[in-house]
Structure formats: C-alpha cells, structure tokens
DRENPA-3360 file (N, C-alpha, C; in nm, 2 decimals, always signed):
BEGIN
1 = MMRHSSLF = +0.08/-0.12/+0.00/+0.00/+0.00/+0.00/+0.09/+0.12/+0.00 ~ +0.19/+0.12/+0.09/+0.28/+0.24/+0.09/+0.35/+0.26/-0.04 ~ +0.39/+0.14/-0.10/+0.47/+0.15/-0.23/+0.38/+0.22/-0.33 ~ +0.25/+0.18/-0.34/+0.16/+0.24/-0.44/+0.14/+0.39/-0.41 ~ +0.14/+0.43/-0.28/+0.12/+0.57/-0.24/+0.25/+0.65/-0.29 ~ +0.36/+0.59/-0.27/+0.49/+0.66/-0.31/+0.49/+0.68/-0.46 ~ +0.45/+0.57/-0.53/+0.45/+0.58/-0.68/+0.35/+0.69/-0.73 ~ +0.24/+0.70/-0.66/+0.14/+0.80/-0.69/+0.20/+0.94/-0.67;
9 = KVWFLQVL = +0.27/+0.96/-0.56/+0.33/+1.09/-0.53/+0.43/+1.13/-0.64 ~ +0.51/+1.03/-0.68/+0.61/+1.06/-0.78/+0.54/+1.09/-0.91 ~ +0.44/+1.02/-0.95/+0.37/+1.04/-1.07/+0.30/+1.18/-1.07 ~ +0.24/+1.22/-0.95/+0.18/+1.34/-0.94/+0.27/+1.46/-0.95 ~ +0.39/+1.45/-0.89/+0.49/+1.55/-0.90/+0.54/+1.57/-1.04 ~ +0.56/+1.46/-1.11/+0.60/+1.46/-1.25/+0.50/+1.54/-1.34 ~ +0.37/+1.51/-1.32/+0.27/+1.57/-1.40/+0.26/+1.72/-1.36 ~ +0.27/+1.75/-1.23/+0.27/+1.89/-1.19/+0.39/+1.97/-1.25;
17 = FILTWPVL = +0.50/+1.91/-1.26/+0.62/+1.97/-1.31/+0.60/+2.00/-1.46 ~ +0.54/+1.90/-1.53/+0.52/+1.92/-1.68/+0.42/+2.03/-1.70 ~ +0.32/+2.04/-1.62/+0.21/+2.14/-1.64/+0.26/+2.28/-1.61 ~ +0.34/+2.29/-1.50/+0.38/+2.42/-1.46/+0.51/+2.47/-1.52 ~ +0.59/+2.39/-1.58/+0.72/+2.43/-1.63/+0.71/+2.54/-1.74 ~ +0.61/+2.53/-1.83/+0.60/+2.64/-1.93/+0.58/+2.77/-1.87 ~ +0.50/+2.78/-1.76/+0.47/+2.90/-1.69/+0.59/+2.95/-1.62 ~ +0.66/+2.86/-1.55/+0.78/+2.90/-1.48/+0.89/+2.94/-1.57;
25 = AGCQERPD = +0.90/+2.87/-1.68/+1.00/+2.91/-1.78/+0.98/+3.04/-1.84 ~ +0.85/+3.07/-1.87/+0.81/+3.20/-1.93/+0.84/+3.31/-1.83 ~ +0.82/+3.29/-1.70/+0.85/+3.39/-1.60/+1.00/+3.42/-1.59 ~ +1.08/+3.31/-1.60/+1.22/+3.33/-1.59/+1.28/+3.40/-1.72 ~ +1.22/+3.37/-1.83/+1.27/+3.43/-1.96/+1.23/+3.57/-1.98 ~ +1.12/+3.61/-1.92/+1.07/+3.75/-1.94/+1.17/+3.85/-1.87 ~ +1.22/+3.94/-1.95/+1.32/+4.03/-1.90/+1.26/+4.13/-1.80 ~ +1.34/+4.19/-1.71/+1.30/+4.30/-1.63/+1.27/+4.42/-1.71;
33 = PFNGLKNK = +1.15/+4.48/-1.71/+1.13/+4.59/-1.80/+1.21/+4.72/-1.76 ~ +1.27/+4.72/-1.65/+1.36/+4.83/-1.61/+1.51/+4.81/-1.64 ~ +1.54/+4.69/-1.68/+1.68/+4.65/-1.71/+1.74/+4.74/-1.82 ~ +1.85/+4.80/-1.79/+1.92/+4.88/-1.89/+1.89/+5.03/-1.88 ~ +1.79/+5.06/-1.81/+1.76/+5.21/-1.80/+1.85/+5.27/-1.70 ~ +1.90/+5.39/-1.73/+2.00/+5.46/-1.65/+1.94/+5.58/-1.57 ~ +1.82/+5.62/-1.61/+1.76/+5.74/-1.54/+1.69/+5.69/-1.41 ~ +1.76/+5.72/-1.30/+1.71/+5.67/-1.17/+1.57/+5.73/-1.14;
41 = HMIQTLKE = +1.56/+5.86/-1.17/+1.43/+5.93/-1.15/+1.32/+5.86/-1.23 ~ +1.35/+5.83/-1.35/+1.25/+5.76/-1.43/+1.21/+5.62/-1.37 ~ +1.31/+5.54/-1.33/+1.28/+5.41/-1.28/+1.20/+5.42/-1.15 ~ +1.24/+5.51/-1.06/+1.16/+5.53/-0.94/+1.02/+5.57/-0.96 ~ +1.00/+5.67/-1.06/+0.87/+5.72/-1.09/+0.78/+5.61/-1.14 ~ +0.83/+5.53/-1.23/+0.75/+5.42/-1.29/+0.72/+5.31/-1.19 ~ +0.82/+5.28/-1.11/+0.80/+5.17/-1.01/+0.70/+5.21/-0.90 ~ +0.70/+5.34/-0.87/+0.61/+5.39/-0.76/+0.48/+5.44/-0.81;
49 = FPNKANRW = +0.45/+5.42/-0.94/+0.33/+5.47/-1.00/+0.21/+5.43/-0.92 ~ +0.11/+5.52/-0.89/+0.00/+5.48/-0.81/-0.11/+5.40/-0.89 ~ -0.10/+5.27/-0.89/-0.20/+5.19/-0.95/-0.33/+5.19/-0.87 ~ -0.44/+5.21/-0.94/-0.57/+5.21/-0.87/-0.67/+5.12/-0.94 ~ -0.77/+5.09/-0.87/-0.88/+5.01/-0.94/-0.94/+5.08/-1.05 ~ -0.98/+5.01/-1.15/-1.05/+5.07/-1.27/-0.97/+5.17/-1.34 ~ -0.84/+5.15/-1.35/-0.75/+5.25/-1.42/-0.70/+5.18/-1.55 ~ -0.69/+5.05/-1.56/-0.66/+4.98/-1.68/-0.53/+5.03/-1.75;
57 = NVPADDGR = -0.43/+5.04/-1.67/-0.30/+5.08/-1.72/-0.23/+4.96/-1.79 ~ -0.14/+4.99/-1.88/-0.06/+4.89/-1.95/+0.03/+4.82/-1.85 ~ +0.07/+4.70/-1.86/+0.18/+4.64/-1.78/+0.31/+4.71/-1.81 ~ +0.40/+4.70/-1.71/+0.53/+4.76/-1.73/+0.60/+4.71/-1.85 ~ +0.58/+4.58/-1.88/+0.65/+4.52/-2.00/+0.60/+4.59/-2.13 ~ +0.47/+4.62/-2.13/+0.42/+4.69/-2.25/+0.47/+4.84/-2.25 ~ +0.48/+4.90/-2.14/+0.53/+5.04/-2.13/+0.67/+5.04/-2.18 ~ +0.75/+4.94/-2.14/+0.89/+4.94/-2.19/+0.90/+4.92/-2.34;
65 = FLYDLIMD = +0.81/+4.84/-2.39/+0.80/+4.81/-2.54/+0.78/+4.95/-2.61 ~ +0.68/+5.03/-2.56/+0.65/+5.15/-2.62/+0.77/+5.25/-2.61 ~ +0.84/+5.25/-2.50/+0.96/+5.33/-2.48/+1.07/+5.29/-2.58 ~ +1.09/+5.16/-2.59/+1.20/+5.12/-2.69/+1.16/+5.15/-2.83 ~ +1.03/+5.14/-2.86/+0.99/+5.17/-3.00/+1.01/+5.31/-3.04 ~ +0.99/+5.40/-2.95/+1.01/+5.55/-2.97/+1.16/+5.57/-2.98 ~ +1.24/+5.51/-2.89/+1.38/+5.53/-2.89/+1.45/+5.48/-3.01 ~ +1.41/+5.36/-3.05/+1.47/+5.29/-3.16/+1.45/+5.36/-3.29;
73 = HGYQRVVE = +1.34/+5.43/-3.31/+1.30/+5.49/-3.44/+1.32/+5.65/-3.43 ~ +1.35/+5.70/-3.31/+1.36/+5.84/-3.29/+1.23/+5.92/-3.32 ~ +1.12/+5.85/-3.28/+0.99/+5.92/-3.30/+0.98/+6.05/-3.22 ~ +0.91/+6.15/-3.27/+0.90/+6.27/-3.20/+0.75/+6.32/-3.18 ~ +0.67/+6.29/-3.28/+0.53/+6.34/-3.26/+0.44/+6.22/-3.24 ~ +0.38/+6.21/-3.12/+0.31/+6.09/-3.08/+0.17/+6.13/-3.03 ~ +0.07/+6.05/-3.06/-0.07/+6.07/-3.01/-0.11/+5.94/-2.94 ~ -0.17/+5.96/-2.82/-0.23/+5.84/-2.75/-0.37/+5.87/-2.73;
81 = VGTSNGYS = -0.45/+5.76/-2.76/-0.60/+5.77/-2.73/-0.63/+5.67/-2.62 ~ -0.66/+5.73/-2.50/-0.69/+5.65/-2.38/-0.57/+5.67/-2.28 ~ -0.58/+5.77/-2.20/-0.47/+5.80/-2.11/-0.47/+5.72/-1.98 ~ -0.60/+5.69/-1.94/-0.62/+5.65/-1.80/-0.55/+5.75/-1.71 ~ -0.48/+5.70/-1.61/-0.41/+5.80/-1.52/-0.26/+5.82/-1.55 ~ -0.22/+5.78/-1.67/-0.10/+5.82/-1.73/+0.02/+5.73/-1.73 ~ +0.01/+5.60/-1.70/+0.12/+5.52/-1.69/+0.19/+5.50/-1.83 ~ +0.12/+5.47/-1.93/+0.18/+5.46/-2.06/+0.23/+5.59/-2.11;
89 = ALWMGFAL = +0.16/+5.70/-2.08/+0.21/+5.83/-2.11/+0.34/+5.86/-2.05 ~ +0.37/+5.82/-1.93/+0.50/+5.84/-1.87/+0.61/+5.76/-1.94 ~ +0.58/+5.64/-1.97/+0.68/+5.56/-2.05/+0.72/+5.63/-2.18 ~ +0.62/+5.67/-2.25/+0.64/+5.74/-2.38/+0.70/+5.88/-2.36 ~ +0.65/+5.94/-2.26/+0.70/+6.08/-2.23/+0.85/+6.08/-2.20 ~ +0.90/+5.98/-2.12/+1.04/+5.97/-2.09/+1.12/+5.95/-2.21 ~ +1.07/+5.87/-2.30/+1.14/+5.84/-2.43/+1.14/+5.97/-2.52 ~ +1.03/+6.04/-2.52/+1.02/+6.16/-2.61/+1.10/+6.27/-2.55;
97 = QQTGGSLI = +1.12/+6.27/-2.42/+1.21/+6.37/-2.36/+1.35/+6.36/-2.41 ~ +1.39/+6.24/-2.45/+1.52/+6.21/-2.50/+1.53/+6.23/-2.65 ~ +1.42/+6.21/-2.73/+1.42/+6.23/-2.87/+1.39/+6.37/-2.91 ~ +1.35/+6.45/-2.81/+1.31/+6.59/-2.84/+1.17/+6.60/-2.89 ~ +1.09/+6.51/-2.86/+0.95/+6.51/-2.91/+0.85/+6.54/-2.81 ~ +0.72/+6.51/-2.84/+0.61/+6.55/-2.75/+0.49/+6.45/-2.77 ~ +0.41/+6.44/-2.67/+0.29/+6.35/-2.68/+0.17/+6.43/-2.65 ~ +0.06/+6.40/-2.73/-0.07/+6.45/-2.70/-0.15/+6.32/-2.66;
105 = TIEINRER = -0.20/+6.32/-2.54/-0.28/+6.20/-2.49/-0.42/+6.25/-2.45 ~ -0.52/+6.17/-2.50/-0.66/+6.21/-2.49/-0.73/+6.11/-2.39 ~ -0.80/+6.17/-2.29/-0.88/+6.09/-2.20/-1.02/+6.15/-2.18 ~ -1.12/+6.07/-2.18/-1.25/+6.12/-2.18/-1.30/+6.13/-2.03 ~ -1.24/+6.06/-1.94/-1.29/+6.07/-1.80/-1.22/+6.18/-1.72 ~ -1.29/+6.27/-1.66/-1.24/+6.38/-1.59/-1.14/+6.35/-1.48 ~ -1.18/+6.25/-1.39/-1.10/+6.21/-1.28/-0.97/+6.15/-1.32 ~ -0.98/+6.06/-1.42/-0.85/+6.00/-1.47/-0.76/+6.10/-1.53;
113 = AREARQNI = -0.82/+6.19/-1.61/-0.74/+6.30/-1.67/-0.67/+6.38/-1.57 ~ -0.74/+6.41/-1.46/-0.68/+6.49/-1.35/-0.56/+6.42/-1.28 ~ -0.58/+6.29/-1.26/-0.48/+6.21/-1.20/-0.36/+6.20/-1.30 ~ -0.38/+6.19/-1.42/-0.28/+6.18/-1.52/-0.19/+6.31/-1.52 ~ -0.26/+6.42/-1.52/-0.19/+6.55/-1.52/-0.10/+6.56/-1.39 ~ -0.15/+6.52/-1.28/-0.07/+6.52/-1.16/+0.05/+6.43/-1.17 ~ +0.03/+6.31/-1.22/+0.14/+6.21/-1.23/+0.25/+6.26/-1.33 ~ +0.20/+6.32/-1.44/+0.29/+6.37/-1.54/+0.37/+6.49/-1.48;
121 = EKAGLSSV = +0.30/+6.58/-1.41/+0.37/+6.70/-1.35/+0.48/+6.65/-1.25 ~ +0.44/+6.55/-1.16/+0.53/+6.50/-1.06/+0.65/+6.44/-1.13 ~ +0.63/+6.38/-1.25/+0.75/+6.31/-1.32/+0.83/+6.42/-1.39 ~ +0.79/+6.54/-1.39/+0.87/+6.64/-1.46/+0.85/+6.64/-1.61 ~ +0.74/+6.59/-1.66/+0.71/+6.58/-1.80/+0.60/+6.67/-1.86 ~ +0.57/+6.77/-1.78/+0.46/+6.86/-1.83/+0.49/+6.93/-1.96 ~ +0.62/+6.95/-1.99/+0.66/+7.02/-2.11/+0.66/+6.93/-2.23 ~ +0.65/+6.80/-2.20/+0.66/+6.70/-2.30/+0.52/+6.63/-2.33;
129 = VEVRLADA = +0.44/+6.62/-2.23/+0.31/+6.55/-2.24/+0.19/+6.64/-2.22 ~ +0.10/+6.65/-2.31/-0.02/+6.73/-2.30/-0.14/+6.64/-2.28 ~ -0.21/+6.65/-2.18/-0.33/+6.57/-2.15/-0.45/+6.65/-2.20 ~ -0.53/+6.60/-2.29/-0.65/+6.66/-2.33/-0.78/+6.59/-2.28 ~ -0.86/+6.66/-2.20/-0.98/+6.60/-2.15/-1.09/+6.61/-2.25 ~ -1.12/+6.50/-2.32/-1.22/+6.51/-2.43/-1.25/+6.37/-2.48 ~ -1.36/+6.37/-2.56/-1.39/+6.25/-2.64/-1.30/+6.25/-2.76 ~ -1.22/+6.14/-2.78/-1.13/+6.14/-2.89/-1.19/+6.17/-3.02;
137 = MDVLPGLE = -1.31/+6.14/-3.04/-1.38/+6.16/-3.17/-1.40/+6.31/-3.19 ~ -1.39/+6.39/-3.08/-1.40/+6.54/-3.10/-1.27/+6.60/-3.12 ~ -1.16/+6.53/-3.09/-1.03/+6.58/-3.10/-0.96/+6.54/-3.23 ~ -0.97/+6.42/-3.27/-0.89/+6.36/-3.38/-0.92/+6.43/-3.51 ~ -1.04/+6.47/-3.54/-1.06/+6.54/-3.67/-0.99/+6.67/-3.68 ~ -0.95/+6.73/-3.57/-0.88/+6.86/-3.57/-0.73/+6.85/-3.56 ~ -0.68/+6.73/-3.55/-0.53/+6.71/-3.53/-0.46/+6.74/-3.66 ~ -0.34/+6.79/-3.65/-0.26/+6.81/-3.77/-0.14/+6.71/-3.77;
145 = GPLDMVFL = -0.11/+6.67/-3.89/+0.01/+6.58/-3.90/+0.13/+6.66/-3.94 ~ +0.24/+6.59/-3.97/+0.25/+6.45/-3.96/+0.27/+6.39/-3.82 ~ +0.23/+6.27/-3.80/+0.26/+6.20/-3.67/+0.35/+6.09/-3.70 ~ +0.44/+6.06/-3.60/+0.53/+5.95/-3.61/+0.47/+5.82/-3.55 ~ +0.39/+5.84/-3.45/+0.33/+5.72/-3.39/+0.20/+5.75/-3.32 ~ +0.11/+5.65/-3.32/-0.02/+5.65/-3.26/-0.03/+5.53/-3.17 ~ -0.08/+5.55/-3.05/-0.10/+5.44/-2.96/-0.25/+5.44/-2.91 ~ -0.32/+5.34/-2.95/-0.46/+5.32/-2.92/-0.48/+5.23/-2.80;
153 = DADKSQYM = -0.55/+5.29/-2.69/-0.58/+5.20/-2.58/-0.70/+5.26/-2.51 ~ -0.81/+5.27/-2.58/-0.93/+5.32/-2.53/-1.04/+5.22/-2.56 ~ -1.16/+5.27/-2.60/-1.27/+5.18/-2.64/-1.24/+5.10/-2.76 ~ -1.22/+4.97/-2.74/-1.17/+4.88/-2.85/-1.26/+4.88/-2.97 ~ -1.39/+4.90/-2.95/-1.49/+4.90/-3.06/-1.48/+5.02/-3.14 ~ -1.41/+5.12/-3.10/-1.39/+5.24/-3.17/-1.25/+5.26/-3.24 ~ -1.17/+5.15/-3.23/-1.04/+5.16/-3.29/-1.05/+5.19/-3.44 ~ -1.15/+5.13/-3.51/-1.16/+5.16/-3.65/-1.19/+5.31/-3.68;
161 = DYFQHLDP = -1.28/+5.37/-3.59/-1.31/+5.51/-3.61/-1.18/+5.59/-3.59 ~ -1.11/+5.56/-3.48/-0.98/+5.63/-3.46/-0.89/+5.62/-3.58 ~ -0.88/+5.50/-3.63/-0.79/+5.47/-3.74/-0.82/+5.56/-3.86 ~ -0.95/+5.57/-3.89/-0.99/+5.64/-4.01/-0.94/+5.79/-4.01 ~ -0.94/+5.85/-3.89/-0.90/+5.98/-3.87/-0.75/+6.00/-3.87 ~ -0.68/+5.90/-3.81/-0.54/+5.91/-3.78/-0.45/+5.86/-3.90 ~ -0.51/+5.77/-3.98/-0.43/+5.71/-4.09/-0.37/+5.81/-4.18 ~ -0.44/+5.92/-4.23/-0.38/+6.02/-4.32/-0.27/+6.10/-4.25;
169 = LVSPGGAI = -0.27/+6.10/-4.12/-0.17/+6.19/-4.05/-0.04/+6.11/-4.02 ~ -0.04/+5.98/-4.03/+0.08/+5.90/-3.99/+0.18/+5.91/-4.11 ~ +0.30/+5.96/-4.09/+0.40/+5.97/-4.19/+0.46/+5.84/-4.23 ~ +0.51/+5.83/-4.35/+0.58/+5.70/-4.39/+0.70/+5.68/-4.29 ~ +0.71/+5.55/-4.25/+0.81/+5.52/-4.15/+0.75/+5.52/-4.01 ~ +0.63/+5.59/-4.00/+0.57/+5.59/-3.87/+0.49/+5.47/-3.84 ~ +0.42/+5.46/-3.73/+0.35/+5.34/-3.69/+0.22/+5.37/-3.61 ~ +0.12/+5.29/-3.64/+0.00/+5.28/-3.56/+0.01/+5.16/-3.47;
177 = TAHNVLTM = +0.00/+5.19/-3.34/+0.01/+5.08/-3.24/-0.12/+5.07/-3.16 ~ -0.15/+4.95/-3.12/-0.28/+4.93/-3.05/-0.26/+4.82/-2.94 ~ -0.33/+4.84/-2.83/-0.32/+4.76/-2.71/-0.43/+4.66/-2.71 ~ -0.41/+4.54/-2.64/-0.51/+4.44/-2.61/-0.55/+4.36/-2.74 ~ -0.46/+4.35/-2.83/-0.50/+4.28/-2.96/-0.50/+4.13/-2.94 ~ -0.45/+4.08/-2.83/-0.46/+3.93/-2.80/-0.58/+3.90/-2.72 ~ -0.60/+3.98/-2.61/-0.71/+3.96/-2.52/-0.84/+4.01/-2.56 ~ -0.85/+4.11/-2.65/-0.98/+4.17/-2.69/-0.99/+4.18/-2.84;
185 = EYAMRDFL = -0.93/+4.09/-2.91/-0.93/+4.09/-3.06/-1.08/+4.10/-3.11 ~ -1.17/+4.03/-3.04/-1.31/+4.02/-3.09/-1.37/+4.16/-3.10 ~ -1.32/+4.25/-3.02/-1.39/+4.39/-3.01/-1.33/+4.48/-3.12 ~ -1.22/+4.44/-3.18/-1.16/+4.53/-3.28/-1.13/+4.47/-3.41 ~ -1.21/+4.36/-3.44/-1.18/+4.28/-3.56/-1.19/+4.36/-3.69 ~ -1.28/+4.46/-3.70/-1.28/+4.54/-3.82/-1.16/+4.62/-3.84 ~ -1.10/+4.68/-3.73/-0.98/+4.75/-3.73/-0.86/+4.67/-3.78 ~ -0.85/+4.55/-3.72/-0.74/+4.46/-3.76/-0.75/+4.41/-3.90;
193 = EALRSRPE = -0.87/+4.38/-3.95/-0.89/+4.34/-4.09/-0.85/+4.45/-4.18 ~ -0.89/+4.58/-4.15/-0.86/+4.69/-4.23/-0.71/+4.71/-4.25 ~ -0.64/+4.70/-4.13/-0.49/+4.72/-4.14/-0.42/+4.61/-4.22 ~ -0.47/+4.48/-4.20/-0.41/+4.37/-4.27/-0.44/+4.38/-4.42 ~ -0.54/+4.45/-4.46/-0.58/+4.46/-4.61/-0.51/+4.58/-4.68 ~ -0.44/+4.66/-4.60/-0.38/+4.78/-4.66/-0.24/+4.75/-4.69 ~ -0.20/+4.76/-4.82/-0.06/+4.73/-4.85/+0.05/+4.82/-4.80 ~ +0.01/+4.94/-4.76/+0.11/+5.03/-4.71/+0.15/+5.01/-4.56;
201 = YDPQTHRS = +0.07/+4.92/-4.50/+0.10/+4.88/-4.36/+0.16/+4.74/-4.34 ~ +0.24/+4.72/-4.24/+0.29/+4.59/-4.21/+0.26/+4.56/-4.07 ~ +0.14/+4.51/-4.04/+0.10/+4.48/-3.90/+0.17/+4.36/-3.84 ~ +0.22/+4.38/-3.72/+0.28/+4.27/-3.64/+0.24/+4.27/-3.50 ~ +0.20/+4.15/-3.45/+0.16/+4.15/-3.31/+0.28/+4.11/-3.22 ~ +0.30/+4.19/-3.12/+0.41/+4.16/-3.02/+0.36/+4.12/-2.89 ~ +0.42/+4.02/-2.83/+0.38/+3.96/-2.70/+0.47/+4.01/-2.59 ~ +0.49/+4.13/-2.57/+0.57/+4.18/-2.46/+0.49/+4.15/-2.33;
209 = SRQGILVA = +0.36/+4.14/-2.34/+0.28/+4.09/-2.23/+0.17/+4.00/-2.29 ~ +0.09/+3.93/-2.21/-0.01/+3.85/-2.26/-0.12/+3.93/-2.33 ~ -0.13/+4.06/-2.31/-0.23/+4.14/-2.37/-0.21/+4.17/-2.52 ~ -0.09/+4.18/-2.56/-0.05/+4.20/-2.70/-0.06/+4.34/-2.75 ~ +0.05/+4.38/-2.82/+0.05/+4.51/-2.88/+0.07/+4.49/-3.03 ~ -0.02/+4.56/-3.11/-0.01/+4.55/-3.25/+0.08/+4.67/-3.29 ~ +0.18/+4.65/-3.38/+0.26/+4.76/-3.44/+0.24/+4.75/-3.59 ~ +0.18/+4.85/-3.65/+0.16/+4.85/-3.79/+0.24/+4.97/-3.85;
217 = RKHEKGEG = +0.36/+4.93/-3.90/+0.44/+5.04/-3.96/+0.40/+5.07/-4.10 ~ +0.40/+5.20/-4.13/+0.36/+5.25/-4.26/+0.49/+5.26/-4.34 ~ +0.48/+5.19/-4.46/+0.60/+5.18/-4.54/+0.65/+5.31/-4.59 ~ +0.78/+5.32/-4.60/+0.84/+5.44/-4.67/+0.81/+5.43/-4.82 ~ +0.83/+5.54/-4.89/+0.80/+5.54/-5.03/+0.90/+5.43/-5.10 ~ +0.83/+5.35/-5.19/+0.91/+5.25/-5.26/+0.92/+5.12/-5.19 ~ +0.88/+5.11/-5.06/+0.88/+4.98/-4.98/+0.75/+4.91/-5.01 ~ +0.75/+4.78/-4.98/+0.63/+4.70/-5.00/+0.64/+4.58/-4.91;
225 = R = +0.53/+4.51/-4.90/+0.53/+4.39/-4.82/+0.61/+4.28/-4.89;
% end
C-alpha cells in the first residue's frame, strides 16, 4: 500500500512539473522591464506609480516596449488615445524627452485625466506630455500631421473610427500601435482586418505581455510587403 502511495506521489509531482514548467520558464525568460535604464528618477517614478482600481494601465512590460519603439526609431510626434491616469504616457514621455519630441494624450474621464496630469507633473514631463480631457472623436478630426506614432488604448470597438482619422496623419516610417490585440481581438476585428488589407502597412503582433501590442508600420516610399 505504501509503495503504491509513493509511486502515486512521484507520478503526481512529474505531472505537476510538466504542467507548470512552461509558466515558470516564461516567468524566468521574461526580462525585467527596467533593465538597462539609467535614469534613476524615471525608474523610481515608474516603479512607484499609483496603480488604482478601474484604471486599466498597461503592464510595465508593454510600457517598456513603447519606450523602446520610440527610442529605436527616434519618433517625436506621438498621439495616444486613452490616457487612463498616465502610466503609458509616462513611459512614452520619458522616451520623447530624449528624442526631443512630444505627446498628446486624450482621456474622456475627468477624474482619470486629473490624475494623469498630476502624475505627469510629478514626473517632470509637463513640457513633453499634454493631456486633453475630451472624447477622442471630438479631437482627432482637428489634429494636424505628420505623426510619427499613434497608440490606441481606449474603447476597443472604436479603434476603426480612430484609425480612419489618424491614418492620413501618420507619416511614412511611422506606426499605428494598439493595445489588447490578443485579449480583446473580438472587439476590434474590423480595425485589424482593415490594417491587414492595406498594402502600405505591415502589422505585427508583439507579445511583450499576454495582452498583446499591434505595431503597424507605414512603409516608406518604394517599400512594400
């Protein structure tokens, strides 16, 4: 009886190891989003960011992805739709502070916009990041281009509406990026299909976190898929 019990324990532990290893391996392989950053003020600000319920901020991994995207391409003119209380705006703002650029971020909720302004001011990025309290559909038609990058992280069902206004403003070499393309694909299917059907864009899904970020780069003149 004891021998059977021991064999069962061994079998159970083996099964448990097989089931949990991919998760553990993924955790071990995922890099620290703050690794390689030298700005101590930036690191402290982002690590101590006041996360609150119902704020729907991007994970730090996705924030670092946006930071690297701006730095790698030297983007300067960026628009964000969906500020929440400003975590993604801080990541992008710190990158734009180095590229000499600026960010316009649009938030429809008054309380979240107020918190975002406070967080941005505390981070010393008020000269880089402008928070506009408004419905994006009231702001986007009046924006002027060219834009280097767009980040969509608001009402997923309206991504297509945002895209129609922003597409003409994105310069060749620029990018339209969107959050939650893995976890909420069902809510933005028309937007994703439109991007995939347009020959001037090269949409790629990046898994910096399980939520997924789409990066659709607009081809330079003479480029193609």
